[in-house]
N, C-alpha and C positions, 0 to 999 in steps of 0.2 A: 715317591709320593704319588697317590692316585690322581690321575688327570680329572679335573672337575668339569670338563666339557665333553658333551656327548652328541653324536650325530649318526645318521644312518639307521637308527631304530627309533621306536616310539620314545619320546622324551617325557620324563615324569619327575615329580618331586622338585628339588631345588634346581634341577637342570632345565626346567620348563619355566618360561618367564613371559610376562606382559600380556597374558590372555585372560586376566581376571574379569575384565568388563565383558569381553565377548563370551566368556564361559557363563557368566550370569545371564546374559541376553539369550543364549542358546537354551539354557536350562529353563528359563522363564517361558520361552515360547513352547517348549515341549510340554511343560507342566500345564500350560493353558490349552493343550490339545491341538496345537498348530503343527503342520508339517514345515520343514525348514530346508532351504537350499543354502548350503555353505560352500562357497566356491572361491577360488583364488589360484594363483600359479603354484606349480610344484615347489616343494621345499619350504613352504611358508608355515607349515606346522598344523595343517588341518586334521590329519589323523591323530596327532598327539593331543590336540584340543578335544576332539570327539572322544578319545579314550578316557580323558579325565571326566568328561560329562557322563559317559556311560558308567564309569565307576561310581559316581554319585547317584545316578538313577538306580543302579542295582542296589546300592546301600539303602535306598528308600523303598525298595520292594518291587521295582519295575523290572520284569524280565527284558533282556536286551539281546538283539541279534546284530552282529557286525558282519556284513557280507561284502567282499571285495570283488567287484565285477571284472577286474582285470584277470582274475584267476580262473575264469571259465571261458572256454573258447567256442561254445555252442549252446543252443537252447537245451539240448539233452543234458549237458553237463550242469547247466544252471538248475534244471529241474531236480536232478539228483542231489546236488549240493545244498540247495535251498530247503528242500524237504528234510534233509538230514539236520540242517541247522535248527529248523523248527522242532524236529523230533527231539533234539538234545534238550530243548526247554521242556517239552511235554513229557519226555521219557522219565524225568526225575520224579514226577508225581504219578506215573502210571504203574499199576500193579501187575499188569500182564500184557503180553503181546496181543491178546484178544481185544483189550480196551483200545490199544493203538490201532487195530484193524478198523474199529468203528470210527476212530478219529480220521483215518485216511480213506474212508468209504468213497468209492467211485474212482479211486486211483490205482487199483490193483497192486497194492504194495506186497513185496516179499520181505518178511522180517527174519532176522537172525540175531544172535547174541554175540557181540564182539569179544575179543580177548580181555577187555577191561570190564566185562559183565554188563555193558550197556547195550540196549537194543539198537540195531542198525536196520536200515531200510533201503531197498532198491525198488524203484518204480518200474512197472511194466506198462509202457505206453506205446501208442502207435508211432511208427516211423515213416515220415517225420512227425514230431509232436503237433497236436492240433491246438486251436485256440482254446477249446474246452479244457484240455489237459493243463495248459498254462494258467488258465483262470482258476482251476481247482487248486493248483499248487500255491499260487499267489494268495489264495483265500485261507491257507492254513494258519497263519498267525492270528487271524480273527477267531478261528475256532479254538486256538490254544490259550487265548486270554482267559484268565481266571481271577476270582477273588477281587474283582473291581479294579485291579491294577492293569493299566494299559501296557501293552508290549511296545517297545521302541525298536524299530528296525533301521539300521544304517546301511545304505547302499553307497559304498565307496566307488569312485570313478563311475558314477551313474551314467555318464554320457556314452559308456561303452556298450549299452544295450543296442546302439545303432548298428554295431558290427556283428551281432550274434546270429541274425537270421535274415535271409533274403525272402522268405516266403510267408513270414508272419509280421503283422503290423505291431511290433512290440510296444512302442510308445502308447498306442491307443489301448492295447490290452492291459498294460500295467495301470494306466490311468483309470480305465473303466472299473477295474477291481478295487484299486486303492481308494477311490472316491466314495465307495459304498461302505468302507470299514469304519466302525465307530470305536473300536477298542485297540486300535493300533495307530501309533504315530511314526512318521518317517522323517529321517534326516538324509538328504541327498548330498553327497560330496562330489565335487568336480574340479579337476585341475586343468582340463582343456577349456579354458574360460570362453574362448570364442564359440565353442560348440555348446557348452552347458548353458550359456546365457541365451542362445537362440532357442533352446528347448523350452525355456521357462518364460521367455519374453515375446516370442512371436505368436501373434493371435491365432494363427492357423494350427499351431502345435497343440497336442493333447494336454501337455502339462502347463499350458499358458496360465500364469498367475495362480498356480495351485499350491505354492509354498512361499513362506516368508524368505525373501532373498537376503543373505548375509555375505558380504564380500570380506574375505580375510586379507587384510593389507599388511604391509610391513609394520613391525612394531615402531612406536615412537623412538626416535634416535636417542633421546635422553634416557629412556628406559633400557635401551641396549647398552649404552655406556655404563649405566649404574650396575647392570647385571654383570658385565665383564669385570668392572672394578671390584665388585664384591666377591666374585668367584676366585679371582687371582689373590685378593687380600686374604681370603680364608686359607689360602695355601702359603701365606707369608711372602707373596711376591707383589712388589709395587710396580705399577705400570704408569709410565708417563702419560699425561693427558693426550699428548700428540700421538702416542702409540695406540691408545684406546680409539682415538678418532680414526687412525689408519686402519685398524681392524674393521671398524664399521664401514669405512669408505671402500676398502678393498673387497669386502664381502657384499657390498651394496645393501647392507643391512638386511639381508635375507637370512632368516634364522638358521637354516641348515648350514650355509656357507660361513656364517659368522662363527658358529660353534666349531666348524671344521678348521677354520684358520686359527681361532683361539687355541684349539687343541694342539696344533703344530707349534704355536708360540710357547705354550706351556711345556711341551715335550723338550724343546730346545733349551729353555731356561732350566728345567729340572735336571737335564742331562749334564749341564755344565755347572750346576750349583748356583747360578745367578739368582739374585733376589730383586732384580730390577729389569724392566723391559723398555727398550727405546723403539722409535719408529724404524730404525735400521734392522732391529730384530724381527719386526713384523714383515719387512720386505724380504728378509731371508726365509721366514716361514712360508711366505707366499710362493717363493721359488721352490721350496720343498714340496708344497702341495701340488704345484704344477708338474714337477718331476714325477710325483707319484702317479699322476694321471696322464702322463705324456703318451704312453702307448694307446690309451683309450682315445685321446684327442687326435692322434695321428690316424687311427682307424676311422674316426668320424669324418675327418677331412678327406681321407683317401676315397671314401665312398660317396662323396658329393660330386656333382657335376661342376664344371669350371664356373658357370654362372652362380651356382649356389655357394661355392667357396668365396667368390668375389663378394657376394652380398653379405655373407656371414662375417668376413673380415672387415668389410666397410662398417657394419653395425657394431663390431667390437671397438672400432676406432671412433665411430660417430653415430650413436643411436639417433634414429630419425622418425618423425611422424609421417613424412612423405618423401618420395624420391623424385624431386624436381630435376630439371635439366642441370642445374648447378651442382647438385649433390652427385648426380651420375657422372658429370665431368670430373669432379674431384677424385672420384674413386674408380674412374675408367670402367664404367658399367655400361651394359647394352641398353636397348630401348626399354621403356616402361613396361610394356606387355611381357617381355621376357623376365624382367625383374619380379613382376607380380606373380608369375608362375613359379619362380624360384622361391619367393617368400612363402607361398602356400605350402610348398614341400617342407621348408625349414620349420614352419609352425607346426605342421602335422608330426614332424619328427621330434618335436619338443625342444629344438635347438634355439628357436627364437620365440620370445614371448611378445605378443602383440597386445599392448594396452590401448587405452583410449587416447593417450597422449603421444606414445612413441612405440616403435619396434626396437627391441634390444636383444642381445644374446642372453639366453636364460641363465647360463652358468657363468658367473663372474670369473671363475678360474680359467675357463675356456677362453673367455674374452681377453683376459690378461695374456694367456699363452698365444693367442692370435695376434695380439699387438706386438709382443716381443717373444717370438718362439725361441726356446732354448737352442743354443748354437749346436747342440748335439742331435737335435731332432732332424730326422730325414723323412720328409713327407712326400710319398709318391703321388703323382698327379694322374687322375683318370683321363684317358683320352676322349672318353665319351662326354657329350654335353647334353644329355637327355634330362628333361625336367620331370 
């Protein structure tokens, strides 16, 4: 029987749950002409939510661009890829490369026709790119808007613009161009919450209060339980209430990990022909999930300093809002300054999520593995203790 749980890719249809209210809120804001900041920790379903919203916006006639900032490693790469994304919208209505040349006027484009018959473009710009070149490319969506329908641009992992250039003030340039546009709406996604919040809430930053902030939090627990119960029931499997609660608890109700754990539970039940699931079955499935990732977890730990490993293990056992003397004694940790330095590294690596109330290990399966490492695991320890 086909597994009803999905993770690791964009989730859609019946596999996507509990975001109806946030979906309506996001659609309403865009239709009202507002720019939106949608942020939250990784694995909470931001990209899947936005994919659903874009599907509905396209159906109502809005051209949409989805651009993942993680996939470009320089301003040059951004310019080429972003211009091509806009061209893909414009090219469908263009009758000739000559008309496209007028559209890209001032950017010295080189046009050709790809194997699929669509026009492609390469930009010939100065090295390194100038402020003017970046402004011209960022202005392309405004030029491409037609027929009274606004273009919607999604910048995923928008906080990554900070790493693209050392010689251009990218935040200021992006904001300067975007604020003048009347026919384009923007949705900014961010998973490094400590960075993206500062971009939009610090008064000295260019994007200060320039978008409606929407925090994507965990789904309500009762909706997660109902989702699990229904998906299992549709496959003829009855799950004890305690087992459903165990899936939610062990995954910390994070959508990605909830579906990943439920996936393993279903696979085990289906393989043995069982039509019921108990809490013991959930515990077995968690062990399977941990074993699948053991090599990855070992590699993560191996490449941490001793202080970072100590802090990560402490947070796996006891999430904390602060590291007072008593906490440090319990977990045999060094002084606060050294711990603060280690915490910064773990947050940057995405291993620790720092919320307003506590710091915790971002991956609940990693946290479980750190609490009770499999007896077969052999974790080499680095001799260096650099932060």
